[in-house]
C-alpha positions in Angstrom: 0.0 0.0 0.0 2.8 2.4 0.9 4.7 1.7 -2.3 1.6 2.5 -4.4 1.2 5.8 -2.6 4.8 6.7 -3.1 4.7 5.6 -6.7 1.6 7.7 -7.5 3.3 10.8 -6.1 6.5 10.3 -8.2 8.9 9.2 -5.3 9.6 5.7 -6.6 9.2 3.9 -9.8 9.3 0.3 -11.1 12.1 -1.0 -13.2 10.3 -2.2 -16.4 13.5 -3.8 -17.7 14.0 -6.1 -14.7 12.7 -9.7 -14.7 11.8 -12.1 -11.9 12.2 -11.1 -8.3 13.9 -7.8 -9.1 10.9 -6.6 -11.2 9.0 -5.7 -8.1 11.7 -3.7 -6.6 11.5 0.1 -6.5 14.1 2.7 -6.9 14.3 5.9 -4.9 14.1 8.9 -7.1 16.2 12.1 -6.9 13.1 13.9 -5.6 12.8 11.6 -2.6 16.5 11.7 -1.9 16.4 15.5 -1.9 13.5 15.7 0.5 15.2 13.3 2.9 18.4 15.3 2.7 16.5 18.5 3.5 14.8 16.9 6.4 18.1 15.7 7.8 19.7 19.1 7.3 16.8 20.7 9.2 17.2 18.4 12.1 20.9 19.0 12.3 20.4 22.7 12.1 17.7 22.6 14.8 20.1 20.6 17.0 22.9 23.1 16.5 20.6 26.0 17.4 18.8 24.4 20.3 21.5 22.3 22.1 24.7 23.5 20.5 25.3 20.2 18.9 25.3 18.1 22.0 22.8 15.6 20.6 25.0 15.1 17.5 28.0 14.5 19.7 26.1 12.0 21.8 24.9 10.1 18.6 28.4 10.2 17.2 29.9 8.6 20.4 27.2 5.9 20.3 27.9 5.2 16.7 31.6 4.8 17.4 30.7 2.4 20.2 28.5 0.4 17.8 31.4 0.3 15.3 33.7 -1.1 18.0 31.1 -3.7 18.9 30.6 -4.7 15.3 34.4 -4.9 14.8 34.6 -7.3 17.8 32.3 -9.8 15.9 34.4 -9.6 12.8 
């Protein structure tokens, strides 16, 4: 249902040249990528204005911890 809604509004499209299981896959369009990038930039800007970037620093530290944990399992 969500894919149909996104497809009707031009955010994703089907690959007509694909066959088999890949034929049902959808590709993200430039329009959707731009919207997601603008939303991300707005959240980063709001964090910098409201908290001085503390939330970004916290998330960066957690991400580094996750990378260390993933590296352990390698």
